[in-house]
Each structure stands twice: as structure tokens, then as C-alpha cells.
N, C-alpha and C positions, 0 to 999 in steps of 0.2 A: 504494500500500500504506500501511497504518497499523500502528502497533505491535501492536494487538490481533489483527490479521489474521495476524501472525507468531507468535502465541502469547505475546507479551510483555504481561503484565497487571501494571500498576504500581499498587501499593497494594491496599487491601482494600475500597475504596469501589465503589459501583455507578454506572457511567456512565449518562447520560441516553440517550434514544432515538437521537440523532444523535452522541452523544459530542462535542458541539461547544458553543460559546458560545450558539448559537441554540436550545439546549434551554431557555434561560431565556425565558419567554414575552415576546413583543414585541421581542426583540433581533434585529436584521437586520444582515447583513454583505454588503458589496459590494467588488469589486476593479476597478481599472483597471490593466492591465499593458502596459508599453512594452518591446518587443523589436524594435529596429531599428538602423540606422546613420544618423548625421546628421553631415554634413561629414567623412565618413570615420572617425568615431569610434563605438565600440560604445555603445549605450544599452540598459541593462538595469535598469529601475526601475519605479516606479508609485505607486499610492495604494491604501490599504485604508481603507474607511469602516465604522464601527460606529454603528448607530442604536439608542439605547434607546427603549423605548416606541413601536416602529414609526414612528420619525421625529417623534414629537410631544413631544419633551422640552421645547420652548419653552413649551408649554401644560400639560404634565404633568411638572414637574421630578422628578429623582431625587436622593436623598441620595447623596453621593459623598465619597471621601477618597483621598489618594494617599500614596505612600511612595517615597523615593529611597534605594536601597542604595548606589549610587555615582553621583556627579553629573557624570560626563564625558559629558553629553548635554544635549539641549535640549527644551523643550516650551512651549507657549503655554496660557494659561488656568488653570494650576494654582494660582496664588496666590489667585485669586478662589474656587476650590473650597475651598482651605484656610480662607479667611475666611468664606464663606457656607455651605459644606457642600452646595451644590446644583450639579448638572449640568443645564444647560439647552440644550445643543447636541449635534449629532452629534460623534463622535470620529473622528479621521483619523490614519493613520500613513503616513509617507513616508520619503524619504532626508534626510540632514542639511541639504543645501543647498536643499531645496524646501519647508521648513517655512513660509516666508513666503508663497509663492504659494498654498499650500493653505489657510492661515489666511485670507488675503484673499478667496479664492474662497468659502469658507464664510460669511464676512461678507456678501459680495454676494448669495449665495443666500438667506441669512436675510432680508435686506432685501427681496428680490424676493417672498418668500413672505408678508411681513407687510403687511397693509393698514392697520395702526394707526400713524399718524404719531407717536404719543406714545412708541413704542419707539425709543429714540435710541442704543442701543449693543448690541454683541454681542461676546462674548469666547470664541470656540471653542477647544476643546482639540485640539491637533495635537502629535504626538510623532514621534520620528525615530530611525533608526539609519543607520550609514554604509555605503554600497555602492560606494565609490570604486575598489575593486579590479576589479569587474566592470562598472562603469558610468562613463560620462563625467560624473561628478558636478559638475564645474565648469561644464558646459554648461547646467545647470539646465533640463532638458528636460521636467520636469513642468509642465503648464500648466493653466489653468482648465478646459479641456475634459476633462482626466483626472479632476479632482475631481468634476465633474458626472457623468461616466460611472460612477465608483465609487458615488456615491449612487444613481444611477438603477438600478444593478445590485444594490443592497442587497436581500436577501431573507432569509426566516427558515428556509430549508432547509439542506441540507448545505453546508459551507464548504470551498471549494477551498483546498488547502494547498501548501506548498513555494514554488516560484518564481512567485508570483502577486502582483499588487498591490504594496504597499510591500515585500514580501519578495522581489521578483524577483531582485535582485542581492546577496542577503545570504549570509553564510558563517557556519556554526555548528560549533565545535570542529574547524575546518579542513576540514570537509565542506560541501557545498552545504546551506544552511539556508533560512530564510524564514519563511513563515506556518505556524503550527501551532495546533490547537485541541483541546479536550477538555472534559469536564464530569463532574460527580458529582451524584447525586440522593440525598438523605438519606432514611432510613426514615421512616415515618409517626410512629414514636415520637420521632424526632429533629426533627420538624417538617415533613418531606416537601418541604423546599425544594431548589432546584437551584442549584448553583454552576457557572458556565460560564467558560471562560478562552480568550483568544486571545493568542498571542505573536507577536512579530516577532523571531526568534532570529538573532542576528548576533554571537555572542560565543563565548568558550571556547577552550581549548587541547585539542589531540588527546589528549595523554597523560592529561588529567584526565577525559575523558569516561567517565561511568558510566551503565549501563543496568540498571535493576532492582537497583541497588546493586553491580553487578559492574564491575570496572575494565576495560571492554572496549577503551577507547582505547589501552591499552598493547599490545594485541594487533594494533593497526592502524597501528603506527608506520612500517611499510615502505611504506605508501601515500604517495607524494610530497605534501608540503604545498604549498598555493598560496602560502604566505608564505616559501618558501625563498629567493627573491631580492628580494622586495619586501614591505614591511610587517613586522608583528610578530605571531606567533601570539598569539591572545587579544585582539587589537585589535577594536574594534567595540562593540556594545551589545546589550541586550535590552529590549524594551518589552513589558509585560504589561498586558492589560485583563481585569479580573475582573468578571463580572456575577452578580447573584443576585436571586431573587425573595423572599428573606427580608426581614422588616421591620427593617432595620438603620438606626441613626442615623449621622450623619456620622463621629463618632469611631470607631464600630464598623466603618464602611467603611474607614477608615484602618488599623485593626487587621487587617482582612481583607487589604488590599493588602500589608501587611508580610509575610504568609505566602507571598507569591510568592518571597521570598528562600529559603525552605526548599525549594521545588520546584527552583529553580535550583541550589542547593547539592547536592541529591541527584543531579543529572546532571553535577556536577563544575564548575559555573560560580560566578561571583560573587566572584572574588578578584583581578580585574585592575584596575589603576589606569586603564587606557585604555578601560574599558568604562563606558558610561552605562546604568545599570540603574534604570529608572523604571517604577513600577507604579501603576495607578489602578483603584479598585474602585467600582462603583455598585450601588445597591440599588433595586429597583422595588416592594418590599413595602408601602411606604406610598403609598396612592393619594391623588389630589386634593390634593397639596401646593400651597400658595398660589403663584400666579404674580405676579411683581412688577407693580404697577399704575402705576409711574413717577410717583409724587407725587399721584395722583388720590384717594388716601385711601379707596379702596374695599375694602381688605383688612380682615378681622376682626382683632381684637387678639390672638387666639390660635387655634391649630389643634390638634386632638386627633391624637395619633400612637400607633403601636404600636412595640414594640422587642423584639428577642430578649433575654431575660435572660442575663446573663453566665454564669450557671451552665450554660446550654445552648448557648453559642456555640462551644465547642471543636470539635464535629463540622463546623461551617462552615470553621473554620481547617484542619482535616485535609483537607476536600474541596478547598479552594483549593490547598494544597500538592501534593496528588496530581494534580490537574488540570493545574497548571503543569508538573510533571514529565513527564506524558504528552504534553502539547502540544509541549514541546521535542523529545521523541523523535519525535513525529509529523512535526514540521517537518524533521527530519533524514532520516527514512525516506522522505519525499516527494521528497527532493532528487534531481536528476539531474545528470550531468556538464555543466559549463558552462566555456567557455574565456574567459579575459580577452582584452582587446584585443590584447595582445602574445603570445597563444598559450599562456599558462599554464593548465593544467587545474585547475579546482576540482572535485574528485571528488564525485559523489554516492555515498552509502553504500548500495549495493544490498543487498537483503534477505538474500541467501545469504551474502554476506561478513559482514554483521552477525551472523547466526545462528551461523556457523562460529566467529567470534571470541568470541561469548558462550559457546559450548560449551567453548572452550579455557580459559575462566575458571572452569568448573565449574557454570555456569548450566544449568538444565533448565526447559523449558516447564512451566507449571502446568496 
């Protein structure tokens, strides 16, 4: 189930055909999900890969920017994006202790695919959230084969949500969380562009959860918390990837990434010291950006670009905020019960329980 299937319409914008990040042309998403036991310990983790420009970002870079709401998290490759404004690799999301192997594998894959010996470096973007309550995170069970599988599975169609890929072991507002996605398509008068979002939601306290602005979490406090005997409610993080086909420059991508904070706040998140809240936005609207020629001096001195004028950028900001809000709720709605290794139940928020709690707050389906 997804939020809109339950009659929960968040915001005033119009979703794309799939209501997913893959509504942005050329964006592909793939998952590798690990659900097993190794050496007697439960493993619930994985990798989610996002490919801009159908996997050709090395040869067709995208402008990009990022924003950190709270820095209790980790990522690779962001400083070069801050400096250069360019995204030239796939993106990947995994658990906290597997960021290194995912990065190293992306580098190896990049080298395998390049025939040009003059290309002497690669700096992929890998982001993370913590799944140690449901997963043997210290075992570092994500391997190169899982990264390769996620990339091989990447496609432009519907995106699986919930306990898949990097979101397999994640918890959101004390319910089962994980991967969620949504999109918004602007009207022709606003440019006709699409904004797509993918989140790995692993954050938030139950009592703070809001759906469509209603404090639904307060109606759900009788459901036992998975953090009753271990950990702290609100611990974890959220990673947000925003894609758009609008012609944004790097500083505008950074501004778009900032608006993820609004969507998170609307659902009751974004205020925990222990949460790593990192957001990246990339834009495919400028085509044929120059590819680095590694000192061979083959690049032109300048390149012609397009940009959205700031007087017309606000609808993109609204679209990003709405899509992040809906993606988080989709991640929760997709969740199903999962047990920790020592038998603690992480509850999925089933649709009827959610709708009943919403009605108790005064909400009515639109």
C-alpha cells in the first residue's frame, strides 16, 4: 500500500505517473536486499542504487548540490560536489558500517567500465543510515556482490518501497521504515518539470509523527516501541535524494536539497541530535555538460547553460517539500512487522490502524 491508495493526499501538487523518483527521465533505481542469518546472527540490510542519466553520469554529468540538516551521519563524495557542482557517478545508500565497501565497489566498477587509461580517479557518492537494531551491523555483511546486484537491478519503472535494499533494517518514528519515494510534476505554466524524491527513512519519535498535518503519532502510543529496552526513540537518520529535470545550476540544486528539511518537519522529524539528516539534489536539465579530459586540454573555454530564474523557482521548492513528505509516509505505510535478533517486535503500521488513528485526530479523506 501507498499513502494515496489510502486516500491520504499530501499537499496540492500533482504526482508524476509513477509517483516515484523514476518519473524524472533517465533516473533508475535498483535494490539488493539481504535477509538471512550468518553465524547465528540476524542480517537485515542491503544496498539501494540510484543512477542519473540511465547510468551515464560519467559521460553526461549532472549539476548537483547537497545540504546537511544534522551531521550525525556519514557520506562519501560530497565535498567534491560542493567544490565542483557536478555529479559524475551513481549514488548508493546502505547501512552505516558498509559505506566503505560500497564506495570501493563503485570505484572498481567504474574502472572496469572505462577503457580510457587517462581517467585516474573516481569519487562516488555513498550515504548511510543505521540499522543496528534489526541487523548485525558489526558483521559488515554487505559485500561487492550486493553493490553489483543493486546496479544490475536498476530500472526506470516503479520503485519497491519499505524493507528493501538499504532500507531493509530501518525504523521510522518507531515503526518499520525504509525506502520511500514520491514525485511532483509542475504545470506547463510553471515549467512542466518533474521533481522526484527517494528517502531512506530511519528517524523520528512516535509521538511526533504527523500525517497530512495531523498528530497521528499521539494516537498510536499504546503500540509497544522497539526502543523500550534498547536504544533511544528518535535515534537513526534520514537520507534524501532529490532529482529533477529542471535546468538548475549547482547552487540552485543546493537550495532544492535544503527543502527536504520542510518535508521532514511536516511529518514530525528533524529535531534529534542523534539523527544524521543528509540531502542531495541533482538536476538533469542541462545537457552535454563538459566531461573532464584529465589534462589533455580538449575542453572548450566555456559552455552555454540554461537556468531557472529565481522568480520561478518556488514551485520546485514546494514540489520537493511535498514529495519528501509523501515519500516518508510511503516508507512507513510499506512497512511490515519485523523482529530483532532478540525477539523485539518492530511494528509495521498497517493501513487500518493508521486510518483509524487519523480519524481520531479529526482527519477526513479528501
